[in-house]
C-alpha positions as CSV (number, residue, x, y, z in Angstrom):
1,X,34.8,8.2,-29.0
2,X,37.6,7.0,-31.3
3,X,40.3,7.5,-28.7
4,X,38.1,6.2,-25.8
5,X,39.0,2.7,-24.6
6,X,36.4,0.5,-23.0
7,X,37.5,1.5,-19.5
8,X,36.8,5.2,-20.2
9,X,33.5,4.1,-21.8
10,X,32.7,2.3,-18.5
11,X,33.5,5.6,-16.7
12,X,30.9,7.4,-18.8
13,X,28.3,5.0,-17.6
14,X,28.8,5.7,-13.9
15,X,27.3,8.4,-11.7
16,X,28.9,9.1,-8.3
17,X,28.4,11.5,-5.4
18,X,30.3,12.9,-2.5
19,X,29.4,14.0,1.1
20,X,30.2,17.7,1.3
21,X,29.7,21.2,-0.2
22,X,32.9,20.7,-2.3
23,X,34.2,18.0,-4.4
24,X,36.0,15.5,-2.1
25,X,39.6,14.5,-2.8
26,X,38.5,10.9,-3.0
27,X,35.9,11.6,-5.6
28,X,38.3,13.7,-7.7
29,X,40.8,10.8,-7.6
30,X,38.2,8.4,-8.9
31,X,37.4,10.8,-11.8
32,X,41.2,11.0,-12.6
33,X,41.8,7.3,-12.3
34,X,38.6,5.7,-13.7
35,X,37.2,8.6,-15.9
36,X,33.9,8.8,-13.8
37,X,31.7,10.9,-16.1
38,X,28.8,12.0,-14.0
39,X,27.6,13.3,-10.6
40,X,24.5,13.3,-8.5
41,X,23.9,16.1,-6.0
42,X,21.8,15.9,-2.8
43,X,20.6,18.4,-0.2
44,X,23.9,17.8,1.7
45,X,25.9,19.2,-1.3
46,X,23.9,22.4,-1.3
47,X,24.3,25.5,0.9
48,X,23.4,28.4,-1.2
49,X,22.7,29.5,-4.8
50,X,26.2,31.0,-5.3
51,X,27.9,27.8,-3.7
52,X,25.9,25.4,-5.9
53,X,26.7,27.4,-9.1
54,X,30.4,27.4,-8.2
55,X,30.3,23.6,-7.3
56,X,28.6,22.8,-10.6
57,X,31.3,24.8,-12.5
58,X,34.1,23.0,-10.7
59,X,32.5,19.6,-11.4
60,X,32.3,20.4,-15.1
61,X,35.9,21.6,-15.2
62,X,37.2,18.5,-13.5
63,X,35.2,16.0,-15.5
64,X,35.8,17.7,-18.9
65,X,39.6,17.9,-18.2
66,X,39.8,14.2,-17.2
67,X,37.3,12.6,-19.6
68,X,37.1,14.9,-22.5
69,X,33.4,15.3,-22.1
70,X,31.1,17.4,-19.8
71,X,29.3,15.7,-17.0
72,X,25.7,15.0,-16.4
73,X,25.0,16.8,-13.1
74,X,21.9,15.0,-11.8
75,X,19.5,15.9,-8.9
76,X,16.2,14.7,-7.5
77,X,14.3,18.0,-7.6
78,X,10.8,16.4,-7.7
79,X,9.2,19.2,-5.6
80,X,7.2,18.8,-2.4
81,X,8.8,16.3,0.0
82,X,11.8,15.6,-2.4
83,X,13.3,19.0,-2.8
84,X,17.1,19.6,-2.9
85,X,17.5,23.3,-3.7
86,X,17.9,25.9,-1.0
87,X,15.3,28.4,0.2
88,X,15.1,31.4,-2.1
89,X,14.9,29.1,-5.1
90,X,11.5,28.4,-6.7
91,X,10.9,25.0,-5.0
92,X,7.6,23.7,-6.5
93,X,5.0,21.5,-4.9
94,X,5.1,17.7,-5.4
95,X,3.3,15.5,-7.9
96,X,0.1,14.7,-6.0
97,X,-0.3,18.3,-4.9
98,X,-0.1,19.4,-8.6
99,X,-2.7,16.8,-9.6
100,X,-5.0,18.1,-6.8
101,X,-5.0,21.4,-8.6
102,X,-7.1,19.8,-11.3
103,X,-5.2,21.1,-14.4
104,X,-2.4,19.1,-16.1
105,X,-1.2,22.4,-17.6
106,X,0.1,23.2,-14.1
107,X,2.5,20.2,-14.2
108,X,3.9,21.6,-17.5
109,X,4.3,25.1,-16.0
110,X,6.0,23.8,-12.9
111,X,8.3,21.5,-14.8
112,X,9.4,24.5,-16.9
113,X,10.0,26.6,-13.8
114,X,12.1,23.8,-12.3
115,X,14.1,23.4,-15.5
116,X,14.9,27.2,-15.6
117,X,15.9,27.2,-12.0
118,X,18.2,24.2,-12.4
119,X,19.8,25.5,-15.6
120,X,20.7,28.8,-13.9
121,X,22.4,26.8,-11.2
122,X,24.4,24.5,-13.6
123,X,22.4,21.3,-12.9
124,X,21.6,19.8,-16.3
125,X,19.5,16.6,-15.6
126,X,16.4,16.3,-13.3
127,X,15.5,12.8,-11.9
128,X,11.8,13.6,-12.3
129,X,8.8,13.2,-12.9
130,X,7.8,10.3,-10.7
131,X,5.7,8.2,-13.1
132,X,4.5,5.6,-10.6
133,X,0.9,4.9,-9.9
134,X,0.5,5.0,-6.1
135,X,-2.2,2.2,-6.0
136,X,-1.1,1.0,-2.5
137,X,-2.1,3.5,0.3
138,X,0.4,1.7,2.6
139,X,3.3,2.6,0.3
140,X,5.9,4.2,2.7
141,X,8.2,5.6,-0.1
142,X,6.1,7.0,-3.0
143,X,2.7,8.3,-1.7
144,X,2.5,12.1,-2.5
145,X,5.5,11.7,-4.9
146,X,3.0,10.1,-7.4
147,X,0.4,12.1,-9.2
148,X,-2.4,9.6,-8.5
149,X,-3.6,6.1,-7.8
150,X,-5.2,6.0,-11.2
151,X,-3.1,5.3,-14.3
152,X,-4.9,7.8,-16.5
153,X,-4.3,10.7,-14.2
154,X,-0.7,9.8,-13.5
155,X,-0.1,9.4,-17.3
156,X,-1.8,12.8,-18.1
157,X,0.2,14.8,-15.5
158,X,3.6,13.1,-16.2
159,X,3.2,13.7,-20.0
160,X,2.5,17.4,-19.2
161,X,5.6,17.6,-17.0
162,X,7.7,16.1,-19.7
163,X,6.4,18.7,-22.2
164,X,7.5,21.4,-19.6
165,X,11.0,20.1,-19.5
166,X,11.2,19.6,-23.2
167,X,10.1,23.1,-23.7
168,X,13.2,24.2,-21.9
169,X,15.4,21.6,-23.8
170,X,16.2,20.0,-20.4
171,X,16.8,16.4,-19.5
172,X,14.2,14.7,-17.4
173,X,13.7,11.1,-16.2
174,X,10.6,9.0,-15.6
175,X,10.9,6.7,-12.5
176,X,10.7,4.1,-11.1
177,X,10.1,1.6,-14.0
178,X,8.1,-0.6,-14.2
179,X,6.3,0.9,-11.2
180,X,7.0,1.3,-7.4
181,X,3.4,2.2,-6.5
182,X,2.1,-1.2,-5.4
183,X,4.7,-1.9,-2.6
184,X,4.5,-1.7,1.1
185,X,8.4,-1.9,1.4
186,X,10.8,1.1,0.9
187,X,13.6,-0.2,-1.4
188,X,16.0,2.1,0.4
189,X,15.5,-0.2,3.4
190,X,14.4,-3.6,2.0
191,X,13.7,-5.6,-1.2
192,X,10.1,-5.2,-2.4
193,X,8.3,-7.9,-4.3
194,X,5.5,-7.3,-6.8
195,X,3.7,-10.6,-7.8
196,X,2.1,-9.3,-10.9
197,X,2.2,-10.6,-14.5
198,X,3.3,-8.5,-17.4
199,X,-0.4,-8.3,-18.5
200,X,-1.4,-7.0,-15.1
201,X,1.4,-4.4,-15.2
202,X,0.3,-3.4,-18.7
203,X,-3.2,-2.7,-17.4
204,X,-2.0,-0.2,-14.7
205,X,1.7,0.4,-13.8
206,X,3.1,0.5,-17.4
207,X,0.4,2.9,-18.8
208,X,2.1,6.1,-17.6
209,X,5.6,4.9,-18.6
210,X,4.3,4.1,-22.1
211,X,2.6,7.5,-22.3
212,X,5.8,9.5,-21.4
213,X,7.9,7.3,-23.7
214,X,5.4,8.0,-26.6
215,X,5.7,11.7,-25.8
216,X,9.5,11.7,-26.0
217,X,10.9,11.3,-22.4
218,X,14.7,11.1,-22.7
219,X,15.3,8.9,-19.7
220,X,13.8,6.2,-17.6
221,X,15.0,5.0,-14.2
222,X,14.7,1.4,-13.1
223,X,13.3,0.2,-9.7
224,X,15.0,-2.2,-7.3
225,X,12.0,-4.4,-7.0
226,X,11.6,-8.2,-7.5
227,X,9.0,-9.1,-10.2
228,X,9.0,-13.0,-10.0
229,X,6.5,-13.3,-12.8
230,X,8.8,-11.3,-15.1
231,X,12.2,-12.4,-13.8
232,X,12.4,-16.0,-12.3
233,X,16.1,-15.6,-11.2
234,X,15.4,-13.7,-8.0
235,X,17.1,-10.5,-9.1
236,X,15.5,-7.0,-9.1
237,X,14.5,-5.1,-12.2
238,X,17.7,-3.0,-12.2
239,X,19.8,-6.2,-12.5
240,X,17.4,-8.0,-14.9
241,X,18.2,-8.2,-18.6
242,X,14.7,-9.8,-19.2
243,X,13.2,-6.6,-17.9
244,X,15.5,-3.8,-18.9
245,X,16.4,-5.1,-22.4
246,X,13.5,-7.5,-23.0
247,X,10.6,-5.4,-21.8
248,X,11.8,-1.7,-21.7
249,X,14.0,-1.7,-24.8
250,X,12.6,-4.4,-27.0
251,X,8.9,-4.8,-26.1
252,X,8.1,-1.1,-25.3
253,X,10.8,0.2,-27.7
254,X,12.5,2.8,-25.5
255,X,15.6,4.2,-27.2
256,X,16.7,6.8,-24.6
257,X,18.9,6.7,-21.5
258,X,18.2,4.0,-18.9
259,X,19.2,4.9,-15.4
260,X,19.5,2.9,-12.3
261,X,18.2,4.0,-8.9
262,X,21.1,4.2,-6.4
263,X,23.0,0.8,-6.1
264,X,23.8,1.5,-2.4
265,X,20.1,1.2,-1.4
266,X,19.6,-1.8,0.8
267,X,17.5,-3.6,-1.8
268,X,20.8,-4.0,-3.8
269,X,23.6,-3.4,-1.2
270,X,22.3,-5.9,1.4
271,X,20.9,-8.5,-0.8
272,X,23.4,-8.6,-3.7
273,X,26.3,-6.3,-2.9
274,X,26.6,-2.8,-4.5
275,X,29.7,-3.7,-6.6
276,X,28.2,-6.8,-8.0
277,X,24.9,-4.9,-8.6
278,X,26.7,-2.2,-10.7
279,X,28.2,-4.8,-13.1
280,X,24.8,-6.7,-13.2
281,X,23.0,-3.4,-14.0
282,X,25.3,-2.7,-16.9
283,X,25.0,-6.2,-18.2
284,X,21.2,-5.9,-18.0
285,X,21.3,-2.9,-20.3
286,X,21.4,0.1,-17.9
287,X,23.3,3.0,-19.3
288,X,23.9,5.2,-16.2
289,X,24.5,3.3,-13.0
290,X,24.4,5.4,-9.8
291,X,26.6,4.8,-6.7
292,X,25.4,8.0,-5.0
293,X,27.4,8.3,-1.8
294,X,30.4,6.2,-1.0
295,X,33.7,6.4,-3.0
296,X,34.9,3.0,-1.8
297,X,31.7,1.4,-3.2
298,X,32.0,3.3,-6.5
299,X,35.6,2.1,-6.8
300,X,34.7,-1.5,-6.1
301,X,31.9,-1.2,-8.6
302,X,34.4,-0.1,-11.2
303,X,36.7,-3.2,-10.6
304,X,33.6,-5.5,-10.8
305,X,32.7,-4.0,-14.2
306,X,36.2,-4.5,-15.4
307,X,36.0,-8.2,-14.2
308,X,32.6,-8.7,-15.9
309,X,34.0,-7.3,-19.2
310,X,37.1,-9.6,-19.0
311,X,34.9,-12.6,-18.2
312,X,32.5,-11.8,-21.1
313,X,29.5,-10.9,-18.9
314,X,29.4,-7.4,-20.3
315,X,29.6,-7.1,-24.0
316,X,32.3,-4.7,-25.4
317,X,30.0,-3.8,-28.3
318,X,27.1,-2.8,-25.8
319,X,29.7,-0.9,-23.7
320,X,30.6,1.1,-26.7
321,X,27.0,1.6,-27.9
322,X,25.9,2.8,-24.4
323,X,28.8,5.2,-24.1
324,X,28.1,6.6,-27.5
325,X,24.5,7.2,-26.6
326,X,25.4,9.0,-23.4
327,X,27.9,11.3,-25.3
328,X,25.2,12.1,-27.9
329,X,22.9,13.2,-25.1
330,X,25.6,15.2,-23.6
331,X,26.4,16.9,-26.8
332,X,22.8,17.8,-27.3
333,X,21.9,18.8,-23.7
334,X,25.1,19.6,-21.9
335,X,27.8,20.8,-24.3
336,X,25.7,23.8,-25.3
337,X,24.2,24.2,-21.8
338,X,22.8,27.8,-21.5
339,X,23.2,29.2,-18.1
340,X,20.1,31.5,-18.2
341,X,18.7,33.4,-15.3
342,X,16.5,31.3,-13.0
343,X,12.8,31.6,-12.6
344,X,11.3,35.1,-12.6
345,X,9.1,36.8,-10.0
346,X,6.2,35.9,-12.3
347,X,7.3,32.2,-12.2
348,X,7.4,32.4,-8.4
349,X,3.9,33.9,-8.3
350,X,2.5,31.2,-10.6
351,X,4.1,28.5,-8.4
352,X,2.5,29.9,-5.4
353,X,-0.9,30.2,-7.1
354,X,-0.7,26.5,-8.2
355,X,0.4,25.4,-4.7
356,X,-2.6,27.1,-3.3
357,X,-4.9,25.5,-5.8
358,X,-3.8,22.0,-4.7
359,X,-4.9,22.4,-1.0
360,X,-8.0,20.2,-0.5
361,X,-10.7,20.8,2.2
362,X,-13.0,18.2,3.6
363,X,-15.7,19.5,5.8
364,X,-16.2,23.0,7.1
365,X,-13.6,25.4,8.5
366,X,-14.0,27.5,11.7
367,X,-12.3,30.7,13.0
368,X,-9.0,30.2,14.8
369,X,-7.3,32.6,17.2
370,X,-5.9,33.1,20.7
371,X,-8.0,30.2,22.2
372,X,-7.1,27.7,19.6
373,X,-4.9,24.8,20.6
374,X,-2.4,23.7,17.9
375,X,-0.7,20.3,18.1
376,X,0.3,17.2,16.1
377,X,3.3,15.7,14.3
378,X,5.4,18.4,12.6
379,X,6.9,16.0,10.0
380,X,9.9,13.8,9.9
381,X,12.1,12.1,7.2
382,X,9.6,9.4,6.2
383,X,12.1,7.9,3.7
384,X,15.6,8.4,2.7
385,X,14.3,9.7,-0.7
386,X,12.8,12.7,1.1
387,X,14.5,15.9,1.8
388,X,16.4,16.2,5.0
389,X,14.5,18.1,7.7
390,X,16.2,21.5,6.8
391,X,13.1,22.7,4.9
392,X,10.4,21.4,7.1
393,X,8.6,23.5,9.7
394,X,7.1,22.8,13.1
395,X,3.4,23.1,12.3
396,X,2.0,23.6,15.8
397,X,4.7,26.1,16.8
398,X,4.3,28.1,13.5
399,X,0.6,28.4,13.7
400,X,0.5,29.2,17.5
401,X,2.9,32.0,16.8
402,X,0.9,33.2,13.8
403,X,-2.5,33.2,15.6
404,X,-1.6,33.8,19.2
405,X,-2.9,30.3,20.3
406,X,-1.1,27.7,22.2
407,X,1.1,25.1,20.5
408,X,2.5,21.7,21.5
409,X,4.2,19.3,19.2
410,X,3.6,15.6,19.3
411,X,6.0,12.8,18.4
412,X,5.6,10.7,15.1
413,X,3.8,7.9,16.9
414,X,2.5,9.1,20.3
415,X,1.7,6.6,23.1
416,X,-1.0,6.8,25.7
417,X,1.1,8.9,28.2
418,X,1.9,11.5,25.6
419,X,-1.6,11.6,24.4
420,X,-2.9,12.2,27.9
421,X,-0.3,15.1,28.4
422,X,-1.5,16.7,25.1
423,X,-5.1,16.4,26.2
424,X,-4.3,18.0,29.4
425,X,-2.4,20.8,27.7
426,X,-5.5,21.4,25.5
427,X,-7.8,22.2,28.5
428,X,-9.5,25.7,28.1
429,X,-9.2,25.8,24.4
430,X,-12.3,26.5,22.4
431,X,-11.0,24.9,19.1
432,X,-8.2,22.4,18.1
433,X,-6.0,22.2,15.0
434,X,-4.0,19.0,14.8
435,X,-1.5,18.0,12.1
436,X,-0.7,14.5,10.9
437,X,2.3,13.3,8.9
438,X,1.6,9.9,7.4
439,X,-0.7,9.1,10.3
440,X,-2.2,6.2,8.4
441,X,1.1,4.5,8.8
442,X,1.7,5.7,12.4
443,X,-1.3,4.6,14.5
444,X,-0.4,6.8,17.5
445,X,-1.1,9.9,15.4
446,X,-4.6,8.9,14.6
447,X,-5.2,7.8,18.3
448,X,-4.3,11.4,19.2
449,X,-6.7,12.8,16.6
450,X,-9.5,10.6,17.9
451,X,-8.8,11.5,21.5
452,X,-8.9,15.2,20.8
453,X,-12.1,14.8,18.7
454,X,-13.7,13.2,21.7
455,X,-13.5,16.5,23.6
456,X,-16.4,17.7,21.3
457,X,-14.6,21.0,20.3
458,X,-14.4,22.2,16.7
459,X,-11.5,20.2,15.3
460,X,-9.4,20.5,12.0
461,X,-6.9,17.9,11.0
462,X,-4.2,18.9,8.6
463,X,-2.5,16.0,6.6
464,X,1.0,17.3,6.0
465,X,2.0,14.4,3.7
466,X,-0.1,11.5,2.3
467,X,-3.8,12.3,2.1
468,X,-4.8,8.8,3.2
469,X,-4.9,10.1,6.8
470,X,-8.2,11.9,5.9
471,X,-9.9,8.5,5.4
472,X,-9.7,8.1,9.3
473,X,-11.0,11.7,9.9
474,X,-13.5,11.6,12.8
475,X,-17.1,12.5,12.2
476,X,-17.9,16.3,12.5
477,X,-14.1,17.2,12.1
478,X,-12.7,19.1,9.1
479,X,-9.6,18.0,7.2
480,X,-7.1,19.5,4.8
481,X,-4.8,17.7,2.4
482,X,-1.7,19.9,2.4
483,X,0.8,17.4,0.8
484,X,4.0,18.7,2.6
485,X,5.1,20.9,5.4
486,X,7.4,23.3,3.6
487,X,7.5,27.0,4.6
488,X,5.7,27.8,1.4
489,X,2.8,25.4,2.2
490,X,2.5,26.5,5.8
491,X,2.3,30.1,4.8
492,X,-0.7,29.2,2.5
493,X,-2.3,27.1,5.3
494,X,-2.1,30.1,7.6
495,X,-4.0,32.1,5.0
496,X,-6.7,29.2,4.9
497,X,-6.9,29.2,8.8
498,X,-7.1,33.1,8.8
499,X,-10.0,32.9,6.3
500,X,-8.1,34.7,3.6
501,X,-8.0,31.6,1.2
502,X,-10.5,28.9,0.4
503,X,-9.0,25.5,-0.5
504,X,-10.3,24.5,-4.0
505,X,-8.3,21.3,-4.8
506,X,-9.7,17.9,-5.5
507,X,-8.2,14.6,-4.2
508,X,-6.5,12.7,-7.1
509,X,-6.6,9.5,-5.1
510,X,-9.6,7.4,-3.8
511,X,-9.6,7.2,0.0
512,X,-10.2,3.6,1.3
């Protein structure tokens, strides 16, 4: 740090990304010119285990050479619908699926498995666990990424996950402070507003964050949400010194790393400008500011930070303190990073057992076979936070092939004509299995379920994402909460439909 000027310190506080499977020349230039010290990886950066290991090695070589310190290589490997690693890796179920298994120890086990897998690939910082309380069923972006709609359950499972990461000496991050659960707007696409007082947040949203902080979480990520009762200046949490420094650092006493969500998200980019947001986040007290995709925006953010320092909006003393904190964490968690083997066959077996325990059944199953009609929405990218569609499966086609029945996929929000066509295609069937994917937010899906139910045949509805679809389950129909439509989950569902597995999970949310 003695030889590091304030511009290099600013570089330590920035996290950038690039579009392909190799480091782009543009990103490499930014590292050389501005000493950018950290990287975020997405699904589009990952092709295979060998390619990812090589890429992480090249990132470390470049950033160590240009900055004198190793890089944080971050990733959103939450599990379930937010999974970045390729097939063949031990991709674990998501938060709500784990809570449905009924045992917080499972969250600890799966966090340790994830840490081991990431360590073996060269990724050293996981942007998980999600610590939000999903208390709004209409939430389009969190949903199954949260453990529960109850603060106590969310806290218990998040703390267990933290324990799993800590057992592997691995960096984890609680998100999205002070809570993204009570929104009906996705901050990737808009600017959510939560009209709650600090006392109201303390009674619910802040409980899991306080719990993980008390149990030693090393990092917390801020949300791009307006909290007018906490911050009167119409700026979101990430840009608010009142919230980041005043509440998270001073009131709650958090001493670890504070991360921003991506500053390119529309909540920031469209309303404030990404570059201005980067400088404002640093001034608010955020340590690591993410510009996850676009080199031009990252470069503009650097220049805005320089301007803010020169104008006195960012304190040089705080710049130095933040960079020193980042380097301390790098020395502890990254400089001595141990590239061990990934998860073992035993780990994969435990992951599968826990995933199976999270399946929840409502009602009574019936035998399926060659005369079963399979249909429904196969899944789609419900939010930009979700994985791309590479790891999703077509439920109707998969099950029809597995059981010899007929399969016909539905669109994500079918209209009357499509529903009529599906009803016609189902003629002659003696039972129906229909999948939904956030059907409670797409009324056409539930209209299809009701139309199929009216035929009077045995009907099973499988909710492949949020469980709130089961609140609209027709009478005399059975339902399963499956949490995602990954290959691993569909294989377990096939065992359930083939009467080789009995779902034993319990819903960790109340159905309204």
